[in-house]
C-alpha positions as CSV (number, residue, x, y, z in Angstrom):
1,M,165.9,26.5,283.6
2,N,168.5,25.4,281.0
3,P,171.8,27.2,281.1
4,S,172.3,29.7,278.3
5,I,174.0,28.1,275.3
6,S,177.3,29.3,274.1
7,Q,178.1,31.2,270.9
8,K,179.4,28.1,269.3
9,E,176.3,26.1,270.2
10,R,174.2,29.0,268.9
11,I,175.9,28.7,265.5
12,I,175.2,24.9,265.6
13,S,171.6,25.7,266.4
14,L,171.4,27.8,263.2
15,D,172.9,24.9,261.3
16,I,170.4,22.5,262.7
17,I,167.5,24.7,261.6
18,R,169.2,25.1,258.2
19,G,169.5,21.3,258.0
20,L,165.8,20.8,258.8
21,A,164.8,23.4,256.2
22,L,166.8,21.4,253.6
23,F,164.6,18.4,254.3
24,G,161.5,20.4,253.8
25,I,162.8,21.9,250.5
26,L,163.7,18.4,249.4
27,L,160.1,17.2,250.0
28,I,158.9,19.9,247.6
29,N,161.7,19.5,245.0
30,V,161.7,15.7,244.6
31,G,158.5,15.8,242.4
32,A,160.2,18.4,240.2
33,F,163.3,16.2,239.6
34,K,161.1,14.3,237.1
35,L,160.2,16.7,234.4
36,I,156.6,16.1,233.2
37,M,156.3,16.6,229.5
38,E,153.1,17.1,227.5
39,G,151.3,13.7,227.2
40,D,153.1,12.2,230.2
41,P,150.9,10.5,232.9
42,L,150.1,12.7,235.9
43,P,150.7,11.6,239.5
44,D,147.8,9.9,241.3
45,Y,146.4,12.1,244.1
46,S,143.7,9.6,245.3
47,G,143.7,7.8,248.7
48,I,146.9,8.0,250.7
49,N,148.7,10.0,247.9
50,G,146.1,12.7,248.2
51,I,146.5,12.8,252.0
52,I,150.3,13.0,251.8
53,N,150.0,15.8,249.1
54,S,147.6,17.8,251.3
55,L,149.9,17.4,254.3
56,I,152.9,18.5,252.4
57,I,151.1,21.6,251.2
58,M,149.8,22.4,254.7
59,F,153.0,21.9,256.6
60,V,155.9,22.2,254.2
61,Q,155.2,24.1,250.9
62,K,156.6,27.6,251.0
63,K,157.3,27.3,254.7
64,F,160.7,25.6,254.7
65,F,162.2,27.6,251.9
66,S,161.0,30.6,253.9
67,I,163.0,29.4,256.9
68,F,165.9,28.8,254.6
69,S,165.5,32.3,253.2
70,F,165.4,33.8,256.7
71,L,168.7,32.0,257.5
72,F,170.2,33.2,254.3
73,G,169.5,36.8,255.4
74,V,171.0,36.1,258.8
75,G,174.1,34.5,257.2
76,L,174.6,37.3,254.7
77,F,174.6,39.9,257.5
78,I,177.0,37.9,259.6
79,F,179.2,37.4,256.6
80,A,179.3,41.2,255.9
81,S,179.8,42.2,259.5
82,R,182.8,39.8,259.8
83,A,184.2,41.2,256.6
84,E,183.9,44.7,258.0
85,S,185.6,43.7,261.3
86,R,188.6,42.5,259.2
87,G,188.8,45.9,257.6
88,D,187.2,44.7,254.4
89,K,184.5,46.5,252.4
90,P,181.3,44.7,253.5
91,R,179.0,45.8,250.7
92,W,181.6,45.0,248.0
93,R,182.2,41.6,249.5
94,M,178.5,40.9,249.7
95,A,178.2,41.8,246.0
96,R,181.0,39.5,245.0
97,R,179.6,36.7,247.1
98,L,176.2,37.0,245.6
99,L,177.5,37.4,242.0
100,T,179.5,34.2,242.6
101,L,176.4,32.5,243.8
102,L,174.6,33.7,240.7
103,L,177.3,32.1,238.5
104,L,177.2,28.8,240.4
105,G,173.4,28.9,240.3
106,I,173.4,29.3,236.5
107,V,175.5,26.2,236.3
108,H,173.1,24.4,238.5
109,V,170.2,25.3,236.2
110,F,171.6,22.7,233.7
111,I,171.3,20.1,236.4
112,F,168.0,21.1,238.0
113,W,165.6,23.5,236.2
114,G,163.9,24.5,239.5
115,T,167.0,25.6,241.4
116,I,166.5,28.6,243.6
117,L,170.2,29.7,243.6
118,P,170.0,32.3,240.8
119,V,166.9,33.8,242.4
120,Y,168.6,34.0,245.8
121,A,171.6,35.7,244.3
122,V,169.6,38.4,242.5
123,I,167.2,39.1,245.4
124,G,170.2,39.1,247.8
125,L,171.7,42.0,245.8
126,F,168.8,44.2,247.0
127,L,170.0,43.7,250.6
128,I,173.3,45.4,250.0
129,P,172.0,49.0,250.4
130,F,170.5,47.9,253.8
131,Y,173.8,47.0,255.4
132,H,174.5,50.5,256.8
133,T,170.8,51.3,257.6
134,T,169.4,51.3,261.1
135,V,167.4,48.4,262.5
136,S,164.4,50.7,262.7
137,T,164.6,51.5,258.9
138,L,164.9,47.8,258.2
139,K,161.8,47.0,260.2
140,K,159.9,49.7,258.4
141,W,160.8,48.2,255.1
142,L,160.0,44.7,256.4
143,I,156.5,45.9,257.5
144,S,155.8,47.7,254.3
145,V,156.9,44.8,252.0
146,T,155.1,42.3,254.1
147,S,151.9,44.4,254.0
148,I,152.0,44.6,250.3
149,Y,152.5,40.9,250.0
150,I,149.6,40.1,252.4
151,I,147.2,42.6,250.8
152,S,148.0,41.3,247.3
153,L,147.3,37.7,248.2
154,T,144.1,38.6,250.1
155,V,142.7,40.5,247.1
156,K,143.7,37.6,244.8
157,I,141.9,35.1,247.0
158,F,138.6,37.1,247.5
159,S,138.6,39.0,244.1
160,P,140.3,36.7,241.6
161,S,139.0,38.3,238.4
162,L,140.4,41.8,238.3
163,G,141.9,41.9,234.8
164,T,145.1,43.9,234.6
165,I,145.1,44.5,238.3
166,S,145.4,40.7,238.8
167,S,148.7,40.8,236.8
168,I,150.0,43.5,239.1
169,L,149.0,41.5,242.2
170,D,150.8,38.5,240.8
171,I,154.1,40.5,240.9
172,F,153.7,41.5,244.5
173,S,152.5,38.1,245.7
174,N,154.9,35.7,244.1
175,D,157.6,33.6,245.7
176,A,160.3,36.1,244.9
177,M,158.5,38.6,247.1
178,L,158.2,36.1,249.9
179,I,161.9,35.4,249.6
180,F,162.7,39.1,249.9
181,I,160.5,39.4,253.0
182,M,162.4,36.5,254.7
183,F,165.8,37.9,253.6
184,L,164.8,41.2,255.2
185,A,163.5,39.5,258.3
186,G,166.7,37.4,258.7
187,F,169.0,40.4,257.9
188,S,167.2,42.7,260.4
189,T,167.1,40.0,263.1
190,A,170.9,39.4,262.8
191,K,171.6,43.2,262.8
192,S,169.5,43.7,265.9
193,G,171.5,41.1,267.8
194,W,168.2,39.3,268.8
195,L,169.7,35.9,268.1
196,T,172.3,36.3,270.9
197,H,169.6,37.1,273.4
198,I,167.0,34.4,272.9
199,Q,167.2,33.3,276.6
200,E,166.5,36.8,277.8
201,L,163.7,37.3,275.2
202,S,162.1,33.9,275.8
203,K,158.9,35.4,277.3
204,P,158.0,37.6,274.3
205,I,159.1,34.9,271.9
206,R,156.7,32.5,273.6
207,W,153.9,35.0,273.1
208,I,154.7,35.2,269.4
209,Q,154.9,31.4,269.3
210,M,151.4,31.0,270.8
211,A,149.9,33.8,268.7
212,S,151.4,32.4,265.4
213,F,150.3,28.9,266.4
214,L,146.6,29.9,266.5
215,V,146.9,31.5,263.1
216,F,148.8,28.5,261.8
217,V,146.0,26.2,262.9
218,G,143.5,28.3,261.1
219,F,145.4,28.4,257.9
220,S,146.1,24.7,258.1
221,L,142.4,24.0,258.2
222,W,141.8,26.4,255.4
223,I,144.5,24.8,253.2
224,W,143.2,21.3,254.0
225,N,139.7,22.3,252.9
226,A,141.0,24.0,249.8
227,T,143.1,21.0,248.7
228,Q,140.2,18.5,249.4
229,S,137.7,20.6,247.4
230,G,140.1,21.3,244.5
231,S,140.0,25.0,245.0
232,S,142.0,27.2,242.5
233,N,143.1,29.4,245.5
234,V,145.3,26.7,247.1
235,D,148.6,28.4,246.1
236,S,147.5,31.9,247.3
237,V,146.1,30.6,250.6
238,T,149.3,28.6,251.1
239,G,151.4,31.7,250.4
240,L,149.3,33.8,252.8
241,G,149.6,31.1,255.5
242,S,153.4,30.7,255.0
243,L,154.2,33.8,257.1
244,P,152.5,32.8,260.4
245,T,153.5,29.2,259.9
246,T,157.2,30.1,259.3
247,L,157.0,32.4,262.4
248,F,155.6,29.6,264.5
249,Y,158.2,27.1,263.2
250,L,161.1,29.5,263.9
251,T,160.1,30.6,267.3
252,T,159.5,27.0,268.3
253,L,162.9,25.9,267.0
254,F,164.8,28.8,268.6
255,L,163.2,28.1,272.0
256,L,163.7,24.3,271.6
257,L,167.4,24.7,270.7
258,E,168.1,26.7,273.9
259,N,168.3,23.2,275.4
260,K,171.8,21.9,275.2
261,Q,170.7,18.3,275.2
262,M,168.5,19.0,272.2
263,V,171.3,20.7,270.4
264,K,173.6,17.7,271.1
265,F,170.9,15.2,269.9
266,L,170.4,17.1,266.7
267,T,174.1,17.6,265.9
268,P,174.0,15.2,263.0
269,I,171.4,17.4,261.3
270,S,173.6,20.4,261.9
271,R,176.2,18.8,259.7
272,V,173.7,18.7,256.9
273,G,173.0,22.4,257.4
274,Q,176.7,23.2,257.8
275,M,177.2,22.3,254.2
276,A,173.8,23.4,253.0
277,F,175.0,24.6,249.6
278,T,176.7,21.3,248.7
279,N,173.7,19.3,250.0
280,Y,171.1,21.4,248.2
281,V,172.9,20.8,244.9
282,A,173.5,17.1,245.7
283,Q,169.8,16.6,246.4
284,S,169.0,17.3,242.7
285,I,171.8,15.0,241.5
286,I,170.9,12.1,243.8
287,G,167.2,12.5,243.4
288,T,167.4,12.6,239.6
289,A,169.6,9.5,239.7
290,I,167.3,7.5,242.0
291,I,164.2,8.3,239.9
292,S,166.1,7.3,236.7
293,I,167.5,4.1,238.2
294,I,164.1,3.0,239.6
295,G,162.5,4.0,236.3
296,L,159.7,6.0,237.7
297,E,157.4,7.4,235.0
298,V,155.4,9.2,237.6
299,V,156.5,10.5,241.0
300,S,153.6,10.2,243.4
301,P,153.4,11.9,246.8
302,K,154.2,8.5,248.4
303,D,157.3,8.2,246.2
304,I,158.3,11.7,247.1
305,L,158.2,10.8,250.8
306,Y,160.3,7.6,250.4
307,I,162.9,9.2,248.1
308,A,163.2,12.4,250.3
309,V,163.8,10.3,253.4
310,L,166.3,8.1,251.6
311,I,168.3,11.1,250.2
312,Y,168.2,12.9,253.6
313,M,169.5,9.8,255.5
314,I,172.3,9.6,252.9
315,Q,173.2,13.2,253.4
316,I,173.2,13.0,257.2
317,I,175.7,10.1,257.0
318,F,177.8,11.6,254.3
319,S,177.9,15.1,256.0
320,T,178.9,13.6,259.4
321,I,181.7,11.6,257.8
322,W,182.8,14.6,255.7
323,F,183.3,16.8,258.7
324,K,185.6,14.3,260.4
325,F,188.1,15.1,257.7
326,F,187.3,18.6,256.4
327,S,186.2,21.9,257.9
328,M,183.7,22.9,255.2
329,G,181.7,21.3,252.3
330,P,183.2,21.1,248.8
331,L,180.9,23.7,247.2
332,E,181.3,25.9,250.2
333,K,185.0,25.8,249.6
334,V,184.6,26.7,245.9
335,W,182.2,29.5,246.8
336,R,184.7,30.9,249.3
337,L,187.6,30.7,246.9
338,M,185.6,32.5,244.3
339,T,184.5,35.1,246.8
340,Y,187.9,35.9,248.3
341,G,190.3,34.8,245.6
342,T,192.8,31.9,245.8
343,K,195.1,33.4,248.3
344,H,192.6,34.7,250.8
345,G,190.2,31.8,250.2
346,A,192.8,29.3,251.1
347,K,193.5,31.0,254.4
348,R,190.0,31.0,255.7
């Protein structure tokens, strides 16, 4: 049995998962860095491109931003609890941090139209009332919201033509709803203290891992068939399958990262996650520049794979070097200064 990892190593583990999630998000976003206008040629999805596209939808789409959203919820609770331990007002500090993110996100919109930052900021504000609620109440909310999401998607898949009802279902089954679910999941997980007892809870976690794996396999086959047949339900099926897949990914990673050697091996990826804000914004800048320099008129799934790997390698190297000289990423520093003010931001 591996010795239990320390609190410092546990934080590194969260950064590793965050860093991995950033790569998944990058795989989805690269294609959006090239804005397709009316009359522009569309990507070729035949042959290897079609296979890569199907695999990305099966294993990556909606799953990695769900992981990232879960970690955002975890991080927001940790941030607020630390603020409270210093005698600060946690909910006020959460609000200021999220409003600052909203402002920075609006700026990022001018660089990348598909940025998730403003959405994160707005949805994050809904977590503020939950800070002083019990874990039990949080779980009830999580179960309720998740049930609404699952039911809405299920009805959309099997009864697609319901007129006005379809519009209502769209509201309860969109990506914003999924983000809120994962925010709640991360927030409640951090509040319950579960993340500090992974070793003790390894048996039930393994049961969850095995159960979610079986559902994950079923949805993977469903999504593959849907993409190959050109089904109009691909997005809904992918959304429905994102929950068990994300659960499988997270439980697997948490168990895997209880191994100290694995944590040490993946430390370079933790550096990417440690400055996730900076790297997320940088991805859109680097990606747009690469596509422009190469002169790609169409970004195929194969191009997406090559560009994503190149950008991520650059970010691993840059992040590793950066932390040899600085304690946090440049945008993380700006975010902190705007959250606390110049005096307090400089101290932390």
